[in-house]
N, C-alpha and C positions, 0 to 999 in steps of 0.2 A: 460475866457481863459487867462492863465498866459503868462508872457513874453516869456518863453521857448517854449510853444506850438505855440505862434504866430510866432516866428522866424522859427520854424520847418515847419509850414504851408506855410509861405512865401517862404522858400527855395524849398519846393516841387513844388509849383506853378511856381516858376521861372525856375526850371529845366525842367518842362514839357513844358514851353513856348519856351525854347531854343532847346529842343530835335529835333523837326521837322527840324529846320534850320540846325542843325548839321548833322542830317541824310541825308538831301538833299545835303549838301556840300560834303558828302563822297561818294555819288552815282556817279559811272563812267558810263555815257551813252553808252560808247563803249565797256564795259566789256564783254558782250556776244559775240560781233563780234570778239574781240581780243582773247578770249578763243578759238573760232573756228579757227581763223587764226593760232594760235599756234598748234592746233591739226593737221591742214592741213600741216604745216611745218614738223611736226614729221612723218606724214603719208608718205609724199613725200620723206623724207630722208630714211625712211625704204624701200620704193619701189625702189629707185634708188640704194641703197646699198653703197658699198665701193668706188664707183666711185667719191664720193664727199670727198674732202680732209679735209675741215673744216666744222664743223657742229654746230657752235655756233649761227650763224645768217643766216636766210633764207629770201630771197626776194620773195615776192608774188605779181604778177601783176594781178589784178582782172579786166579783160576786159568785165565783165558783167555790169560794171558801166559806166556812161557818163564820158567823159574826163575832165569835170569840177570838178569832185569829186576827193578826195584823194584816189586813188586806187592802189598805189604802197606801199606795206607794208614791213617794216623791222621787221621780227619776231625774236626777241632776246630770244632764248631758255634758255640761261644762267640766265638772269634776269627776265624772264617771262613777257616781255612787248612788245608792238607793237608801232611803229611810222609810220605815213602814210603821203604820199606826192603825187604830180601829176606825171603822166607818159603818154607818147603819144602812139598812135597806128599808123599803116602805112596808107599811102594814098590809097593803094589798098584795105585796109580793110574798108574804109569809103569814097567812091567816092562822096557821097553827102556832105561831110564835115559838118555833123550836130553834131559831137561829139560822135556818137555811132559806135562801131565796128560792121560791118555786116558780115564779113567773115575772116577766117584765110586761110593762104596758106604757104606751104613749097617750093613753086616753084620759081626758079630763075626768076627775072624780074617782079614778081607779085606785088612788093612793099607792100605786106601784112605782117601783124604780124603773127607769128607762135605760136601755143599753145604747151605746154609741159614743161619738165624739162630741164634746162640748167646748165652747170657748167661754172663758170667764169674762165677766164684765165688771162693773163698778161695785164698790161697797155700798151698802145701805143699812139703815137701822130698822129692824123688824121685830117680830115677836120674840126672837131669841137673841136680840142684840145685833151687833154688827155681823152682817152676812154678805155672801158673794152671789150675785146673779150669774146664771149660766144660760148660754144660748145654745140650744141643740143644733148640731150641724148635719145630722142624719135623719132619714125618714122615720127611724125608730125613736127619735127623741126631739123632733122639731117643734113639739108643743111645750117645751120646757119653760119658756118665758111665760106663756099663757097660763100654764099650770102652776107657776111660781115654784118651780123646782130649782132649789138653790143649795149652796153650801152654808151651813150654820153650826154654831156650837150648841151642845145639849148635854145636860147632866146624865142622860140615859145612854150616852155614848162614851163613857169613861172606862178606864181599866178597872176602877173600883166597882162599877156596875157589873162588869164581867166576873170579877172575883166573887161577888155576892150571888149572882143569878146564873152564871154559866153562859151568858149570851148578852148581847146589847139589847136595848129597847129598840123600838121601830119608829120611823119617821112617817110622814105622809108622802114619801117618795123622794125626799131630799137626801143629800149626802151630809149627814150630821157627824161631827167629831166631838170629842171631849173639849171643854173650853180651853184647857192648857194646850192641847195638841192643835186646836184650830188656829191658834195664833200663828203657827208656822204657815198654815194655808193662806192666811191673810197676807203675809209678807211674800211668800214664794209662788203663789198661784194666781193671784188676782191680776186684773188689768190686761187681758188678752192672751192668756196662756191656755194650753190644751189640757182637758181632763178626758180620760177615756174610761168608759165603764163597760165591762164585759165579763163573762164567765170564763176565766182562764184556768182556775184551779191550780195555781202554782204554789206549792208548799214551800216552806222555808228551806228544805233540803234539795229543792229542785225537782222533786217528784210531782206527779200530776194527781190531784185529788178528784175523785168522782162523787158528786153530790148523791145522797141516798135516793133522791127522786129526780126524774127528768125535769129540766127547766123549760118552761113554755113561754110563748108570746101571746098575750091577750090582744087580739087584733080588732075585735068589735066589742061594743059596749054590751055588758051583760043585760039580759032582758030584751035585747033587740036582735038576738041571734049571735051567740058567742062562738067564735072560732079560735081554737088554740093550735098553734103549730109547734111541734116538738123541736127544741133547739139542741142539735148535737153538740154545740159548743166546742171548746178546746179541752176536753177531759183527758 
């Protein structure tokens, strides 16, 4: 074998050795999930229609996942990318405080999270500082303004809280994020954008998570004849 052939053989062997590493480095383990989230964002924008003023970024809260998971997604339809963070559910949705949402409700005083599409409105200063009003667009969440269901920052919604307790704290039904993470919501989601809350159960690797207990909808006020309907969800 001459020197040219030897160099050629060595180059091919070296490239083959590097290729798996390069390919591995380029693999995005969340790619399948992110593609599905972008699809859901577009589907919900189409379903809601012209009621949404700004359609560049959609917030998706996936309450099919445990609260320790990154389950609030910023679906950027312009740049085709997704960023994910923590978000809380309500005390009434998780009486056992184990981090899993058990039920949704649109009822005043239930302290439950509500499912459905929301349009964000203006900022205001409330108990937790600067917050975002949300207007429910579906029969399952159309009491959101009356119930003061909003997005706000909270110290019980931080990664540090998860690291200490293994789960987030609970809100009164609001979508609370850590103060640092909430700054992104103020910029990217306020002023007429869509937020969609549902039990999707989309894990980071694209697989579907099934909550340990069925999730239900509280349709009537407790004490006045409570009826719960099992939600098959997208498990």
